[in-house]
C-alpha positions as YAML, in Angstrom:
chain: A
units: angstrom
residues:
- id: 1
  name: MET
  ca: [-6.95, -1.46, 3.23]
- id: 2
  name: LYS
  ca: [-8.93, 1.70, 4.94]
- id: 3
  name: LEU
  ca: [-8.04, 2.71, 8.64]
- id: 4
  name: LYS
  ca: [-11.42, 3.63, 9.51]
- id: 5
  name: SER
  ca: [-11.15, 5.40, 12.94]
- id: 6
  name: LEU
  ca: [-7.88, 6.59, 15.28]
- id: 7
  name: SER
  ca: [-7.85, 7.07, 19.19]
- id: 8
  name: VAL
  ca: [-4.55, 8.72, 20.66]
- id: 9
  name: VAL
  ca: [-4.30, 9.02, 24.57]
- id: 10
  name: ASN
  ca: [-1.04, 10.84, 26.04]
- id: 11
  name: TYR
  ca: [0.99, 10.16, 22.62]
- id: 12
  name: LYS
  ca: [3.31, 13.46, 22.29]
- id: 13
  name: ASN
  ca: [1.53, 16.54, 22.32]
- id: 14
  name: ILE
  ca: [-2.00, 15.14, 22.38]
- id: 15
  name: THR
  ca: [-3.84, 14.59, 25.45]
- id: 16
  name: SER
  ca: [-6.89, 12.56, 24.03]
- id: 17
  name: LYS
  ca: [-7.91, 12.51, 20.28]
- id: 18
  name: HIS
  ca: [-10.77, 10.39, 18.51]
- id: 19
  name: LEU
  ca: [-10.79, 10.67, 15.05]
- id: 20
  name: GLU
  ca: [-12.97, 8.77, 12.31]
- id: 21
  name: PHE
  ca: [-11.81, 8.68, 9.19]
- id: 22
  name: ASP
  ca: [-12.59, 9.52, 4.89]
- id: 23
  name: PRO
  ca: [-12.36, 6.30, 3.39]
- id: 24
  name: LYS
  ca: [-10.04, 8.14, 0.74]
- id: 25
  name: ILE
  ca: [-8.68, 11.32, 1.66]
- id: 26
  name: ASN
  ca: [-8.07, 12.85, 4.57]
- id: 27
  name: CYS
  ca: [-6.27, 16.27, 5.93]
- id: 28
  name: PHE
  ca: [-5.01, 17.75, 8.93]
- id: 29
  name: VAL
  ca: [-4.64, 21.12, 8.99]
- id: 30
  name: GLY
  ca: [-3.96, 23.78, 11.71]
- id: 31
  name: LYS
  ca: [-0.84, 25.92, 12.66]
- id: 32
  name: ASN
  ca: [2.52, 24.36, 13.36]
- id: 33
  name: GLY
  ca: [2.46, 22.82, 16.62]
- id: 34
  name: VAL
  ca: [-0.93, 21.79, 17.08]
- id: 35
  name: GLY
  ca: [-0.13, 18.17, 16.31]
- id: 36
  name: LYS
  ca: [-0.76, 17.51, 12.59]
- id: 37
  name: THR
  ca: [2.56, 15.44, 12.07]
- id: 38
  name: ASN
  ca: [1.58, 13.73, 15.92]
- id: 39
  name: VAL
  ca: [-1.13, 12.65, 14.41]
- id: 40
  name: LEU
  ca: [0.37, 11.05, 11.48]
- id: 41
  name: ASP
  ca: [3.04, 9.71, 13.01]
- id: 42
  name: ALA
  ca: [0.40, 7.98, 15.62]
- id: 43
  name: ILE
  ca: [-0.75, 5.98, 12.22]
- id: 44
  name: TYR
  ca: [2.44, 5.23, 11.32]
- id: 45
  name: HIS
  ca: [3.22, 3.51, 14.79]
- id: 46
  name: LEU
  ca: [0.40, 1.58, 14.14]
- id: 47
  name: SER
  ca: [2.03, 0.11, 11.56]
- id: 48
  name: PHE
  ca: [5.93, -0.02, 12.66]
- id: 49
  name: GLY
  ca: [5.17, -0.27, 16.19]
- id: 50
  name: LYS
  ca: [7.50, 2.87, 16.49]
- id: 51
  name: SER
  ca: [7.28, 6.49, 15.78]
- id: 52
  name: TYR
  ca: [8.75, 8.09, 12.57]
- id: 53
  name: PHE
  ca: [10.53, 10.62, 14.13]
- id: 54
  name: ASN
  ca: [12.08, 9.41, 17.40]
- id: 55
  name: PRO
  ca: [12.26, 5.51, 17.81]
- id: 56
  name: ILE
  ca: [12.69, 5.97, 22.01]
- id: 57
  name: THR
  ca: [9.91, 4.95, 23.22]
- id: 58
  name: SER
  ca: [9.78, 6.70, 26.28]
- id: 59
  name: GLN
  ca: [10.29, 10.32, 24.38]
- id: 60
  name: ASN
  ca: [6.69, 9.75, 22.93]
- id: 61
  name: ILE
  ca: [4.91, 9.36, 25.92]
- id: 62
  name: ASN
  ca: [3.13, 13.21, 26.74]
- id: 63
  name: HIS
  ca: [4.86, 15.19, 29.18]
- id: 64
  name: GLY
  ca: [3.96, 14.85, 33.05]
- id: 65
  name: ALA
  ca: [2.13, 11.53, 31.69]
- id: 66
  name: GLU
  ca: [2.99, 7.84, 32.52]
- id: 67
  name: PHE
  ca: [1.99, 5.98, 29.76]
- id: 68
  name: PHE
  ca: [1.03, 6.33, 26.00]
- id: 69
  name: MET
  ca: [-2.04, 4.34, 23.88]
- id: 70
  name: ILE
  ca: [-2.93, 4.48, 20.10]
- id: 71
  name: GLU
  ca: [-5.65, 2.55, 19.10]
- id: 72
  name: GLY
  ca: [-6.92, 2.06, 14.85]
- id: 73
  name: LEU
  ca: [-9.69, 0.22, 14.04]
- id: 74
  name: TYR
  ca: [-8.76, -0.80, 10.18]
- id: 75
  name: ASN
  ca: [-11.10, -2.71, 7.72]
- id: 76
  name: LYS
  ca: [-8.69, -4.92, 5.76]
- id: 77
  name: LEU
  ca: [-10.00, -7.82, 2.98]
- id: 78
  name: ASP
  ca: [-13.43, -7.08, 4.33]
- id: 79
  name: ARG
  ca: [-12.27, -8.17, 7.38]
- id: 80
  name: ASP
  ca: [-12.29, -5.14, 11.05]
- id: 81
  name: GLU
  ca: [-9.27, -5.10, 12.56]
- id: 82
  name: LYS
  ca: [-8.04, -3.79, 15.84]
- id: 83
  name: VAL
  ca: [-4.96, -2.65, 16.61]
- id: 84
  name: VAL
  ca: [-3.41, -0.88, 19.81]
- id: 85
  name: VAL
  ca: [-0.29, 0.21, 20.74]
- id: 86
  name: SER
  ca: [0.64, 0.96, 24.25]
- id: 87
  name: ALA
  ca: [4.01, 1.90, 26.55]
- id: 88
  name: LYS
  ca: [4.24, 2.30, 29.95]
- id: 89
  name: LYS
  ca: [7.50, 4.44, 31.64]
- id: 90
  name: GLY
  ca: [9.74, 1.61, 32.64]
- id: 91
  name: GLN
  ca: [8.02, -1.12, 30.62]
- id: 92
  name: LYS
  ca: [7.82, -2.87, 27.66]
- id: 93
  name: LYS
  ca: [5.98, -2.05, 24.60]
- id: 94
  name: ILE
  ca: [2.89, -3.78, 24.13]
- id: 95
  name: ILE
  ca: [1.42, -4.08, 20.60]
- id: 96
  name: LYS
  ca: [-2.32, -6.55, 20.55]
- id: 97
  name: ARG
  ca: [-4.02, -7.50, 17.42]
- id: 98
  name: ASN
  ca: [-7.68, -7.96, 17.80]
- id: 99
  name: GLY
  ca: [-7.19, -8.09, 21.68]
- id: 100
  name: LYS
  ca: [-4.34, -10.43, 21.42]
- id: 101
  name: ASN
  ca: [-0.79, -9.65, 22.37]
- id: 102
  name: TYR
  ca: [1.97, -10.31, 19.78]
- id: 103
  name: GLU
  ca: [5.36, -11.41, 21.57]
- id: 104
  name: LYS
  ca: [7.36, -9.91, 18.73]
- id: 105
  name: ILE
  ca: [6.89, -6.80, 17.44]
- id: 106
  name: SER
  ca: [8.89, -8.07, 14.02]
- id: 107
  name: GLU
  ca: [5.38, -10.33, 13.90]
- id: 108
  name: HIS
  ca: [2.95, -7.12, 12.92]
- id: 109
  name: ILE
  ca: [5.65, -5.28, 10.72]
- id: 110
  name: GLY
  ca: [3.66, -5.92, 7.26]
- id: 111
  name: PHE
  ca: [0.54, -6.57, 8.31]
- id: 112
  name: LEU
  ca: [-0.60, -2.50, 8.00]
- id: 113
  name: PRO
  ca: [1.03, -1.46, 5.14]
- id: 114
  name: LEU
  ca: [2.21, 2.08, 5.20]
- id: 115
  name: VAL
  ca: [4.67, 4.44, 2.92]
- id: 116
  name: ILE
  ca: [5.14, 8.19, 4.10]
- id: 117
  name: ILE
  ca: [6.63, 11.20, 2.53]
- id: 118
  name: SER
  ca: [8.04, 13.81, 5.21]
- id: 119
  name: PRO
  ca: [10.74, 16.91, 5.02]
- id: 120
  name: ALA
  ca: [12.24, 14.89, 7.34]
- id: 121
  name: ASP
  ca: [13.14, 12.44, 4.30]
- id: 122
  name: ASN
  ca: [15.68, 14.53, 3.39]
- id: 123
  name: ASN
  ca: [18.42, 12.73, 5.79]
- id: 124
  name: LEU
  ca: [18.33, 10.17, 3.21]
- id: 125
  name: ILE
  ca: [19.98, 11.98, 0.99]
- id: 126
  name: ILE
  ca: [22.31, 14.09, 3.44]
- id: 127
  name: GLU
  ca: [22.99, 11.61, 6.19]
- id: 128
  name: GLY
  ca: [24.98, 8.79, 6.31]
- id: 129
  name: SER
  ca: [24.83, 5.45, 4.80]
- id: 130
  name: ALA
  ca: [22.90, 4.14, 8.07]
- id: 131
  name: THR
  ca: [19.85, 5.93, 6.89]
- id: 132
  name: ARG
  ca: [19.43, 4.69, 3.34]
- id: 133
  name: ARG
  ca: [20.08, 0.73, 4.74]
- id: 134
  name: LYS
  ca: [17.28, 1.97, 7.28]
- id: 135
  name: PHE
  ca: [15.07, 2.72, 3.55]
- id: 136
  name: MET
  ca: [16.03, -0.39, 2.24]
- id: 137
  name: ASP
  ca: [15.17, -2.64, 5.54]
- id: 138
  name: GLY
  ca: [11.87, -0.55, 5.50]
- id: 139
  name: VAL
  ca: [10.31, -1.84, 2.20]
- id: 140
  name: LEU
  ca: [11.84, -4.95, 2.48]
- id: 141
  name: SER
  ca: [11.02, -5.96, 6.09]
- id: 142
  name: GLN
  ca: [6.84, -4.87, 4.71]
- id: 143
  name: THR
  ca: [7.42, -7.28, 2.47]
- id: 144
  name: ASN
  ca: [9.63, -10.26, 3.44]
- id: 145
  name: PRO
  ca: [9.06, -11.68, 6.66]
- id: 146
  name: GLU
  ca: [12.47, -13.75, 5.85]
- id: 147
  name: TYR
  ca: [14.12, -10.69, 5.39]
- id: 148
  name: LEU
  ca: [13.02, -9.34, 8.55]
- id: 149
  name: GLN
  ca: [14.22, -12.09, 10.28]
- id: 150
  name: LEU
  ca: [17.65, -12.57, 8.72]
- id: 151
  name: LEU
  ca: [18.16, -9.05, 9.17]
- id: 152
  name: ILE
  ca: [17.84, -9.41, 13.52]
- id: 153
  name: LYS
  ca: [20.19, -12.60, 13.27]
- id: 154
  name: TYR
  ca: [22.34, -10.56, 12.17]
- id: 155
  name: ASN
  ca: [22.18, -7.44, 13.87]
- id: 156
  name: LYS
  ca: [22.37, -9.58, 17.44]
- id: 157
  name: THR
  ca: [25.20, -11.57, 16.16]
- id: 158
  name: LEU
  ca: [26.62, -8.73, 14.96]
- id: 159
  name: ALA
  ca: [26.42, -7.42, 18.69]
- id: 160
  name: GLN
  ca: [27.60, -9.94, 20.11]
- id: 161
  name: ARG
  ca: [31.10, -10.20, 18.11]
- id: 162
  name: ASN
  ca: [31.51, -6.43, 19.28]
- id: 163
  name: ALA
  ca: [31.13, -7.15, 22.36]
- id: 164
  name: LEU
  ca: [33.70, -10.25, 22.52]
- id: 165
  name: LEU
  ca: [36.11, -8.17, 20.49]
- id: 166
  name: LYS
  ca: [35.55, -5.07, 23.49]
- id: 167
  name: TYR
  ca: [36.31, -8.29, 25.82]
- id: 168
  name: PHE
  ca: [39.41, -9.15, 24.65]
- id: 169
  name: ALA
  ca: [40.77, -5.81, 24.67]
- id: 170
  name: LEU
  ca: [39.99, -5.32, 27.95]
- id: 171
  name: ASN
  ca: [41.31, -8.76, 29.41]
- id: 172
  name: HIS
  ca: [44.35, -8.88, 27.18]
- id: 173
  name: THR
  ca: [43.30, -12.13, 25.47]
- id: 174
  name: PHE
  ca: [41.96, -13.77, 22.12]
- id: 175
  name: ASP
  ca: [40.10, -16.80, 21.30]
- id: 176
  name: HIS
  ca: [39.82, -16.82, 17.75]
- id: 177
  name: GLU
  ca: [37.96, -20.19, 17.59]
- id: 178
  name: ASN
  ca: [35.48, -18.41, 19.92]
- id: 179
  name: LEU
  ca: [35.18, -15.46, 17.09]
- id: 180
  name: SER
  ca: [34.79, -17.74, 14.15]
- id: 181
  name: ILE
  ca: [31.48, -19.16, 15.75]
- id: 182
  name: TYR
  ca: [30.00, -15.67, 14.73]
- id: 183
  name: ASP
  ca: [32.09, -14.76, 12.19]
- id: 184
  name: THR
  ca: [30.41, -17.87, 10.29]
- id: 185
  name: GLN
  ca: [27.00, -16.48, 11.61]
- id: 186
  name: LEU
  ca: [27.56, -13.44, 10.17]
- id: 187
  name: ASN
  ca: [28.34, -14.68, 6.82]
- id: 188
  name: ASN
  ca: [25.30, -17.21, 6.72]
- id: 189
  name: PHE
  ca: [23.11, -14.28, 7.82]
- id: 190
  name: GLY
  ca: [24.33, -11.93, 5.74]
- id: 191
  name: SER
  ca: [24.88, -13.59, 2.55]
- id: 192
  name: LYS
  ca: [21.19, -14.58, 2.29]
- id: 193
  name: ILE
  ca: [20.74, -10.76, 3.15]
- id: 194
  name: TYR
  ca: [22.85, -9.30, 0.68]
- id: 195
  name: ALA
  ca: [21.41, -11.74, -2.36]
- id: 196
  name: ILE
  ca: [18.13, -10.47, -1.16]
- id: 197
  name: ARG
  ca: [18.67, -6.27, -1.20]
- id: 198
  name: SER
  ca: [20.31, -7.34, -4.59]
- id: 199
  name: GLU
  ca: [17.32, -8.90, -5.96]
- id: 200
  name: PHE
  ca: [15.32, -5.74, -4.92]
- id: 201
  name: ILE
  ca: [17.22, -3.02, -6.13]
- id: 202
  name: GLU
  ca: [17.21, -5.31, -9.64]
- id: 203
  name: LYS
  ca: [13.43, -4.76, -9.66]
- id: 204
  name: PHE
  ca: [12.91, -1.56, -7.46]
- id: 205
  name: ALA
  ca: [15.72, 0.65, -9.70]
- id: 206
  name: PRO
  ca: [13.41, 0.61, -12.81]
- id: 207
  name: ILE
  ca: [10.16, 1.66, -10.73]
- id: 208
  name: PHE
  ca: [11.88, 4.25, -9.36]
- id: 209
  name: LYS
  ca: [13.04, 5.86, -12.65]
- id: 210
  name: LYS
  ca: [10.22, 5.63, -14.31]
- id: 211
  name: ARG
  ca: [8.51, 7.61, -11.30]
- id: 212
  name: TYR
  ca: [11.00, 10.20, -11.73]
- id: 213
  name: GLY
  ca: [10.19, 10.05, -15.33]
- id: 214
  name: HIS
  ca: [6.66, 11.00, -14.60]
- id: 215
  name: ILE
  ca: [7.45, 13.91, -11.67]
- id: 216
  name: ALA
  ca: [10.53, 15.41, -13.71]
- id: 217
  name: ASN
  ca: [9.16, 15.32, -17.35]
- id: 218
  name: HIS
  ca: [12.22, 13.27, -18.22]
- id: 219
  name: SER
  ca: [14.26, 16.00, -18.23]
- id: 220
  name: GLU
  ca: [17.17, 13.70, -16.58]
- id: 221
  name: THR
  ca: [18.36, 11.05, -15.85]
- id: 222
  name: VAL
  ca: [18.24, 9.35, -12.21]
- id: 223
  name: ASP
  ca: [19.90, 6.48, -10.77]
- id: 224
  name: LEU
  ca: [20.00, 3.85, -7.18]
- id: 225
  name: VAL
  ca: [22.98, 1.59, -6.75]
- id: 226
  name: TYR
  ca: [23.60, -0.70, -4.35]
- id: 227
  name: GLN
  ca: [27.07, -0.64, -3.14]
- id: 228
  name: SER
  ca: [28.67, -3.51, -0.83]
- id: 229
  name: LYS
  ca: [31.78, -4.58, -0.62]
- id: 230
  name: ILE
  ca: [30.47, -8.03, -0.59]
- id: 231
  name: HIS
  ca: [30.11, -7.41, -4.32]
- id: 232
  name: GLN
  ca: [34.02, -8.83, -4.95]
- id: 233
  name: GLN
  ca: [34.55, -10.89, -1.64]
- id: 234
  name: SER
  ca: [32.33, -12.91, 0.59]
- id: 235
  name: ILE
  ca: [31.67, -11.92, 4.32]
- id: 236
  name: SER
  ca: [33.85, -14.75, 5.91]
- id: 237
  name: GLN
  ca: [36.86, -13.25, 3.73]
- id: 238
  name: LEU
  ca: [36.54, -9.63, 4.58]
- id: 239
  name: LEU
  ca: [36.34, -10.40, 8.49]
- id: 240
  name: ASN
  ca: [39.61, -12.38, 8.28]
- id: 241
  name: GLU
  ca: [41.29, -9.75, 5.92]
- id: 242
  name: THR
  ca: [39.86, -7.07, 8.83]
- id: 243
  name: LEU
  ca: [40.51, -8.68, 11.84]
- id: 244
  name: ALA
  ca: [43.70, -6.79, 13.30]
- id: 245
  name: LYS
  ca: [41.69, -3.61, 12.60]
- id: 246
  name: ASP
  ca: [39.01, -4.88, 14.20]
- id: 247
  name: ARG
  ca: [40.44, -5.92, 17.63]
- id: 248
  name: VAL
  ca: [42.29, -2.39, 17.20]
- id: 249
  name: LEU
  ca: [38.57, -0.50, 16.81]
- id: 250
  name: GLN
  ca: [36.73, -2.98, 19.04]
- id: 251
  name: TYR
  ca: [33.98, -3.13, 16.59]
- id: 252
  name: THR
  ca: [32.96, -5.20, 13.59]
- id: 253
  name: SER
  ca: [34.02, -2.79, 10.33]
- id: 254
  name: VAL
  ca: [32.80, -4.80, 7.56]
- id: 255
  name: GLY
  ca: [29.81, -6.39, 6.75]
- id: 256
  name: ILE
  ca: [26.28, -5.87, 4.85]
- id: 257
  name: HIS
  ca: [25.77, -3.36, 8.24]
- id: 258
  name: LYS
  ca: [28.21, -1.13, 6.12]
- id: 259
  name: ASP
  ca: [25.98, -1.26, 3.00]
- id: 260
  name: ASP
  ca: [24.67, 2.07, 1.56]
- id: 261
  name: LEU
  ca: [22.65, 3.26, -2.17]
- id: 262
  name: GLU
  ca: [24.14, 5.58, -4.30]
- id: 263
  name: PHE
  ca: [21.56, 8.53, -5.44]
- id: 264
  name: SER
  ca: [22.91, 10.33, -8.56]
- id: 265
  name: ILE
  ca: [20.86, 12.29, -11.11]
- id: 266
  name: SER
  ca: [22.72, 12.80, -14.72]
- id: 267
  name: ASP
  ca: [25.63, 10.86, -13.50]
- id: 268
  name: TYR
  ca: [26.75, 12.78, -10.83]
- id: 269
  name: ALA
  ca: [26.08, 12.04, -7.21]
- id: 270
  name: ILE
  ca: [22.80, 14.03, -6.25]
- id: 271
  name: LYS
  ca: [23.90, 15.17, -2.68]
- id: 272
  name: LYS
  ca: [26.28, 17.58, -4.02]
- id: 273
  name: PHE
  ca: [24.59, 18.64, -7.83]
- id: 274
  name: GLY
  ca: [21.21, 18.20, -7.31]
- id: 275
  name: SER
  ca: [19.37, 21.09, -6.65]
- id: 276
  name: GLN
  ca: [16.45, 21.07, -4.27]
- id: 277
  name: GLY
  ca: [14.01, 20.84, -6.41]
- id: 278
  name: GLN
  ca: [15.55, 17.80, -8.19]
- id: 279
  name: GLN
  ca: [16.46, 16.66, -4.75]
- id: 280
  name: LYS
  ca: [12.62, 16.65, -3.69]
- id: 281
  name: SER
  ca: [11.47, 15.13, -6.70]
- id: 282
  name: PHE
  ca: [14.15, 12.19, -6.32]
- id: 283
  name: LEU
  ca: [12.84, 11.51, -2.73]
- id: 284
  name: ILE
  ca: [9.04, 11.28, -3.50]
- id: 285
  name: ALA
  ca: [9.60, 9.01, -7.06]
- id: 286
  name: LEU
  ca: [11.62, 6.97, -4.42]
- id: 287
  name: LYS
  ca: [8.95, 7.26, -2.26]
- id: 288
  name: LEU
  ca: [6.07, 6.51, -4.51]
- id: 289
  name: ALA
  ca: [8.40, 3.52, -5.81]
- id: 290
  name: GLN
  ca: [8.15, 1.61, -2.26]
- id: 291
  name: PHE
  ca: [4.15, 1.83, -2.92]
- id: 292
  name: ASP
  ca: [4.41, 0.39, -6.06]
- id: 293
  name: PHE
  ca: [6.78, -2.03, -5.10]
- id: 294
  name: ILE
  ca: [4.48, -3.18, -2.00]
- id: 295
  name: LEU
  ca: [2.05, -2.95, -3.87]
- id: 296
  name: MET
  ca: [3.33, -5.89, -6.58]
- id: 297
  name: GLN
  ca: [4.32, -7.67, -3.36]
- id: 298
  name: ASN
  ca: [0.93, -7.48, -1.15]
- id: 299
  name: GLU
  ca: [-3.06, -7.55, -1.01]
- id: 300
  name: SER
  ca: [-3.59, -4.28, 0.07]
- id: 301
  name: ALA
  ca: [-2.45, -1.00, -1.12]
- id: 302
  name: PRO
  ca: [-0.26, 0.38, 1.67]
- id: 303
  name: ILE
  ca: [-1.99, 3.95, 3.77]
- id: 304
  name: VAL
  ca: [-0.13, 6.94, 2.14]
- id: 305
  name: LEU
  ca: [1.39, 9.66, 4.41]
- id: 306
  name: LEU
  ca: [2.11, 13.15, 3.11]
- id: 307
  name: ASP
  ca: [2.98, 15.00, 5.48]
- id: 308
  name: ASP
  ca: [3.72, 18.48, 5.40]
- id: 309
  name: ILE
  ca: [3.85, 18.75, 1.73]
- id: 310
  name: PHE
  ca: [3.89, 22.31, 0.81]
- id: 311
  name: ASP
  ca: [7.42, 22.57, 2.58]
- id: 312
  name: LYS
  ca: [9.10, 22.48, -0.32]
- id: 313
  name: LEU
  ca: [6.74, 22.09, -3.47]
- id: 314
  name: ASP
  ca: [4.47, 25.09, -4.72]
- id: 315
  name: GLU
  ca: [0.99, 24.27, -5.10]
- id: 316
  name: SER
  ca: [0.80, 23.26, -8.75]
- id: 317
  name: ARG
  ca: [3.64, 20.31, -7.69]
- id: 318
  name: VAL
  ca: [1.16, 19.26, -4.13]
- id: 319
  name: GLU
  ca: [-1.84, 19.38, -7.03]
- id: 320
  name: GLN
  ca: [0.12, 16.95, -9.37]
- id: 321
  name: LEU
  ca: [1.27, 14.99, -6.33]
- id: 322
  name: ILE
  ca: [-2.20, 14.68, -5.07]
- id: 323
  name: LYS
  ca: [-3.48, 13.81, -8.51]
- id: 324
  name: LEU
  ca: [-0.42, 10.90, -8.42]
- id: 325
  name: VAL
  ca: [-2.13, 9.70, -4.93]
- id: 326
  name: ASP
  ca: [-5.80, 9.55, -5.93]
- id: 327
  name: ASP
  ca: [-5.15, 7.19, -8.90]
- id: 328
  name: ALA
  ca: [-7.37, 3.86, -8.56]
- id: 329
  name: SER
  ca: [-4.16, 1.88, -7.26]
- id: 330
  name: PHE
  ca: [-3.34, 3.87, -4.34]
- id: 331
  name: GLY
  ca: [-5.73, 3.22, -1.02]
- id: 332
  name: GLN
  ca: [-6.66, 5.73, 1.38]
- id: 333
  name: ILE
  ca: [-4.41, 8.93, 1.74]
- id: 334
  name: PHE
  ca: [-3.51, 11.30, 4.65]
- id: 335
  name: VAL
  ca: [-2.11, 14.77, 4.24]
- id: 336
  name: SER
  ca: [-1.01, 17.79, 6.86]
- id: 337
  name: ASP
  ca: [-0.63, 21.20, 6.05]
- id: 338
  name: THR
  ca: [-0.26, 24.66, 8.59]
- id: 339
  name: HIS
  ca: [-3.06, 26.41, 5.35]
- id: 340
  name: THR
  ca: [-6.57, 24.52, 5.57]
- id: 341
  name: GLU
  ca: [-8.45, 27.09, 2.37]
- id: 342
  name: ARG
  ca: [-4.97, 26.09, 0.43]
- id: 343
  name: THR
  ca: [-5.46, 22.36, 1.00]
- id: 344
  name: GLU
  ca: [-9.23, 22.38, 0.41]
- id: 345
  name: LYS
  ca: [-8.47, 24.13, -2.76]
- id: 346
  name: VAL
  ca: [-6.14, 21.27, -4.20]
- id: 347
  name: VAL
  ca: [-8.10, 18.19, -2.68]
- id: 348
  name: LYS
  ca: [-11.63, 19.60, -3.85]
- id: 349
  name: LYS
  ca: [-10.21, 19.76, -7.74]
- id: 350
  name: ILE
  ca: [-8.59, 16.26, -7.51]
- id: 351
  name: SER
  ca: [-11.24, 14.10, -5.43]
- id: 352
  name: LYS
  ca: [-15.18, 14.39, -4.12]
- id: 353
  name: SER
  ca: [-14.44, 11.94, -1.44]
- id: 354
  name: TYR
  ca: [-12.07, 13.95, 1.53]
- id: 355
  name: LYS
  ca: [-12.20, 15.13, 5.30]
- id: 356
  name: ILE
  ca: [-10.61, 18.04, 6.76]
- id: 357
  name: PHE
  ca: [-9.65, 17.83, 10.32]
- id: 358
  name: LYS
  ca: [-8.49, 21.87, 11.69]
- id: 359
  name: LEU
  ca: [-6.49, 21.02, 14.54]
- id: 360
  name: THR
  ca: [-6.10, 23.45, 17.59]
...
């Protein structure tokens, strides 16, 4: 799969831009603040129907404008596919494929597989469990449509149960029979999600460890462990045990929405004991494993976005990374950097097929 061209209007700080791309490597260079990352984010938006950096639609509209529009022309399985994402202030976002509206954005997820490597990925290590669940859900949603639908149903039921708990507290009432309807649904959807996540980590962890070994020269061991209370008890049992607590808190305190991924290096938490270089290598291995996993499940190689990759990597490590993603199994790559000469020097060593876009 290749992105042939991109047109952007009123997206973040981009008022209007049209770009025609190389089928292999494309580099966006320029000073900070000129919109390099925003171009990458526009490409991400075409795949996921939302921004990687700011999922609030209205905040992605250029200041002073009333709408944004992103249009991508792709070639997938020898067929041209035009995808358009647009949003007007106060209105619902629209995604079109070849002129036809999607009824639900979720129907589009997975059609244009994509992996992004960004300095913002550090949040996977330093932030709470929600960020790591989002990573796991993102990989699975691109490869398993059933999983995405289960997740949507689970989250809707969870919101309804939480609303009912608040209603009980505000009105000093309680109806166990009414609540049990949501408990049953959470157990049904959540148990299936748990099973898919467990199977995913079983397959994904060895791929990740192999990638880390290549990056770090097998100098230390890393691990990725799925943490869930559902390892020991069913969701129904957990909901029964925490009912009194949930009534006080007015929200559901247990379930697959509390699951986590434990990241470790040499049997210690990478957040506390990993050096900056080890953490960066860990995150890159995680994203390359994401690429490998999606490729195994998909007919098309995901597009790869490398945002500001010189941020915490020296030139030789960047060269090594681009060599990895210039492998035949990889498809199209988009890179952003502040230094034109540095980027061109690295890319020229590795690939004959590339384009440099100087943004001002």
